[in-house]
N, C-alpha and C positions, 0 to 999 in steps of 0.2 A: 895693267888694268886700268891704271889712273890715265892713261891717255884717252882710253875711249870713254871716260867718263865725263859728263857735262855738268858743271856746277852753277847754280843761281846763286846771287846773293841779294837780299831786299833788306835793307836799314831803315827802319820807320822811326816815328817818334817814340814808340812803345816796345815794339820788338825788334830784334834781329832774326831774320829768318835764311837759312841754308837750304837748297835742296839739292838732291844728288839724281841724277839722270842718266840715264843711257839708251843709246838708238836701237830700235828693236826690228830686225827684218825677217820676219818669218811668215811671209804670204799675206794672208788675209787680216792678222794681227800686225802688221807692220805699223811703227809710230815711236813716239817716245816715250819711255817707260821711267816714270818717278820712282825712284828705287826708296829713297828715303827724305824725310823733312825735318828740320830741326829748328828750335825756337828759343831765343834767349831774351830776355828782359834788356831793354836800352838803355845804355847810361853814357851820358855826355853828348846828347842830341836835344835841342830844344825845336818845337816847330819844324823838322824835318833839317836842321841847321847844327852845325858841330859848335857846341858850347864848351866842350872840354876834348881834346884830341886824346888824353891818356886815358880817360875814363871811356871814349867811344873804342878806343884800340882793344881794350882789357873787354868790352862785351861782345866785339866783332871775333877776337881771339879765343873766348870761353865757347861762342856756337861753332866755329871751325874745330875747335879740338873735340866737342861731341860729335861733330860727323866724322872726323876721321877715326875717332875709338871704332866706331859704326863700320865704317866702310873697310878700314882696314890698312888705307894707304894714305900718304900724305897729300893734301889738297892743295895743289902748284898754282891755280889760276881759276878765276870766277867770272862770268858774267855779270856786271854790276850793275844795279838800278839806282836811278837818281832821281829825287822830286825835290818839291817844294815851291814856294811863292814866287821865286827868282826865277824859274822856267819860263820862258816865253816862245811863243811861235809868230811868225810873220812870213807874208808871202814875197817870193822872189822870182825873178825870170833869166834865165841865163841864154844868151844868142851867140851861134856860133857860125861860121861860115863851112860848109860840108867838105870835107880834104880830099877826098877820091876825084878826080877828072870826070869820072862816068856820072858823079852826082850820087852815087849809092851811099846810104848812111851807116856808118859802121858803129861798133861798140865805142871806139876811142873818140870818135864825134860827141856821143852821147855822154861820155864822161867830160870832156872837154866843156859842153854845155853846163853840166854838174858844176864843173869848177868855175864856170863864170856866175853860176848863180851866187855860189858862196861869196863872192866878190863884192856882196853888197855892203854900205857902208854900217858895219854891225858896230854898237859902241864899245867905246875903249876898254871899257871894264866886263865886257861879254865876251863868252866862247862857243863857237858852234857845235853842237852835239850831233844832230842829224841833218841831213839835207833829203827831203822827201818828194820825189817826182810825183805831179799830180797828172800832167797830161803835156803834149807835145803840139808844135804847129811847125809845119812844114810849107814854106814860102805861102805863108796866109791862110793854109789848109787848116782847120782848128780840131780839136778833139780828137787827137791821135793818140792811143795809148800806148800802143808800141812801134817806134819810128824806126827799127833796126831793118835793114834791107830795103827800105823804100828808096827812092830817090828825088832829090830836092837841090837847091842852092844855099837855102838858108834855114838853120833849124832852131827853135825856141823853143825851150823847156819850161813849164811854170813848175815850180817847187813850192813847197812848206819847210820855212828854215827853223828848227827846234834849237835854242840858245839859252846859256845859262850863266848867271854872275860868275867870273873868273875866280874870285876870291873864295866863293862857297866850292865851286869845283876844285881848286887846288888844296883846301882844307879837307874837303871830304875823301879826295883820293890818297891824300897823305896818310890817312888813318887806315885805309886798305893796305897800302904798301907797307904801313908799320905794323900790320897784323901778320906780316910775312908772306902774302900771294900776290900774283901779277893779276892785274885787271886785263880779260878777253877784250872788253869795250865796255864802256859806259853807255848804258841805255835809260832812256826816259822812260820811268816806272809803268807810266801810263799808256805809252805804245808796246809794251810787253805785254799787260794786261789784256789790252785789245787785241792784239794776234794771237793771244791763247784762248779767247773766249769768243768774238765777234764772228759772224761766219761771212763769206763772200757777199750773200745774198743781203745780209743787214747793211753790209756797207754799199752795198749798190744802192739800196731803197732809200738810205738816210737812217741813221741811228746815233744815238748819245749815248756815251760809258760815263757812269758817274762812280769814280771809286772813293769811298768813304774811308779815309785811315784815320789815326789817332788825333793828329793835330792839325792836317789838311784833308781836301777833297778835290780830286782830280777830275777832270771833265775833259772829253774827247768827242767831237762830232764828226762822223764820219758821211761822205754823200757821195753818189757815183763811183763808188769804190776807194775813192782815196780821203785822208785827211783833210778836213775843211777847216777845223777849228780845235783849238784847246786852251786851257787854262785851269790854274790851282787856286782853289779858295782857301783862306786862313781858317777855316773850320772844320772840325772832325769831331769823331766820338769823344775823345777826351774832353769837350767842350760840355757834352752830355753830362759827363761825370761830373763836372764842374758844377751845373745848374742844379744836380742832384744834391751835392754836398751843401750849395747855399742855401736853395730852398729847405732842405731838411735840417741843416744846421748839424751836419755828421761829416766825419774825416773822409777823406778822398776814398780810401781803401774801402770803407764801408759804403760810400755811392759807388763804387765800382761793382760791387757784390750785389748792390740792388740793383742796378742797370741790367747786370747779367742775367740775375735769377727771378727778376719782377719786371723787367721792362718790357713795354708792350706799346705798339700803338694803335691796338683795336680797342680804343676805348670805349665803343659801344657795347663790347661783351664784358664789360668790368661792372659790376652792380655797383650801386653807392654804401653800401655798407661792409663791402668786400674791405679788410684791414689787413695790415701787415705788422707783424710782431718784429720791431727791430732788435729784440733781446735774442732771437734766434739768429741773427745777423752776426751781432757783435755783443756778447754778455755785459758788456761795460755800458751798453745803449738801453735806454727804458722808453716804455709806450709804444703806442700804435700809429701808424699812419695810413691814410686813405690809400688804396691802392690808385684809384683813379686821379688823385692829385700827383703822383709819381708819372702816370701816363701822360698827364697834360703837361708836365715839365718836359717829357722827353720829344711830346707833338710839339711842342712850341719852338724846341730847337731845330729839329729834322725839317718843319715846316720852313723856318728859315733858309736852310741850306737849301731846299728845292727851289725857294723863291728867287735865291741869287743864282742859282742855275737857269731859271725860267728869265730871270731878266738879261743876260748875256745872250742868252736865245733869241729874245727879242731884238739885241742889238744887232746880230748877224741876221737876222729875219728868216728865223728857222723856229718860231714860237708855235708850237701845235703841228708843226709841216714835216715831221718825221715818221715816215710809215713803220717802220721797224721799231719805232718807240724807244724806251730808256731801258738800258741793261746796266742794274746795281751790283758792284762789286765792294771790296774790302771787307773789314771787320764790324764796320759800322752797319753792313748791309744785313747782318744777323737778326736785327730788330724785328720781332713778329709784326706785320702789318705795313712794312716799310713800303713796300712796292704798292701797296692800295695808297699809301700816302702820294708817292711821288706821281700815281696816276691822276689823282685829284689836282697837285699842285701845277704839274707841267701839261696836263690834258694831254698826255701820250699812253699809249700802252705801255705797261712796266713789268719788270720781271727780273729774278734774281740771275746772274751770270753762271754759265755752266761750262765746264771746259771743253775743248773740240774732242771728237770721238777719236783722234790720231794721238790724244795724250791719254797713257794708259797708267792708272796707278790704285792705290787703296781707295779705301771709301773716308778716309781723312781729307782727301782733297776735292771734297764735296764742299769743305769750308771756305767760305769766300775769303776769306784773310789769308788763303796759300794762293791766290791766282795769281799775284804778282810775282813771285817768287818760283812759281811754276812756269809762269809766262816768261820769265828771264832764261829760262833752260829752253823752252821752245824757240825763243830767238836764237840763243846758240845754235841750236839743231838745225836751225834754217841756214845761219851763217855758214857753216859748216858745209851744208848743201850747196849752197851757192858757189862756194870756193870749188867744189867738185864739177860745176856747169860750166859751160860757155858762158861768157858774160853778155848779157841780153837786158832789154829793158826789164823785163819781167823778173830776172833773177837778180836784179838790183834794186827792186821795186822800194824797199826802205836803205838808204844808202848810208851808213854811220860815217862821220868824220874821223877816221882813223888817226890822220894826221894831227889833232888836236889831241887827242890820247898820248901819242909819243911827245908831244912837245909837254904835256902836263907831267909825264912820267920823268922825264930829264930835269923838269923843274925839281919836281919831289926828292929825287933821289941825291940831287945836289945838297940838298937841306939835311938828308938823313944822315946820322951820325956814323 
């Protein structure tokens, strides 16, 4: 049974999450079924980077043990999400001559073009995580989506390179291996969340996915069906908690409860006389605080996040020009009224992310904080399907740099006792 299970592992600044899924093929209900989702508080991570390997390994191991007790079989490998401000994307183009004498472009020609795109001058301390094909050019003819089977002499492939800091990748993957499982592949978490939520039509029209995590906010912009731009902001829902703790002079634990139980961005619905009794949250705390004041603290930080997103959209010339609007995911997207705030600040239609219909699961999957870990299982499911099909442009729409994973694995296994 363990061979048929697909495991996703999402390690964030506040929580480690493991999802167990299984492909289901029963006619109309065919899809990916999420069997279980497990969660464990994170230790050893600070702002999505490793601060203590031993603590991080402990957090990952405890979450995996929870999963194994329920599933009843050992978890041997997982599709692992990686994020952080060190992740960067850049454009690259690979150019090759068509190999066949008759000029017909083969999958091998396309693969060679992808390899040529990888050969960009990557900074010495960075590693490539993904090479994402965007479009092709055959003998000067642009805008080609699927070149396989076409004829030509010169093939050019425009790609988007996703790369991360080598030291961060090594430390991160070392934690996974020391926890006792193999890595099926490292996946940029933002891409996994996008694949599980954004429809083909949204990507074609133009859409921005904003994933608000604990320490960071990931942003991916899609247009004409492909990734146009992505970036990670060093701001997240933990900063909102810190703002409340500073503003009210309470502990972080109390501030977190206030955010979860009373946090809202619907300031117009709060009366000036509405107050919150702090002793109901923590008996050690005394006094009352205006509910509107708390909402104003939240609103200021959330508006800052969206303003930073808007500045980046202006830089790439897409401010207010994405017809499919903004889609919000991550634990931070649970704040009431956040979609309205995004609509005001970004001047785009905004909504909360929803999983695709082919992802089957319980009501808990409606929680936006589980989207990324579910997306990792979805990514793994599609990767397995691609292996079963003949190689084509569409079947390798998002090509992962597996050779990088192999090198990292060798480095880390040499370091392990």
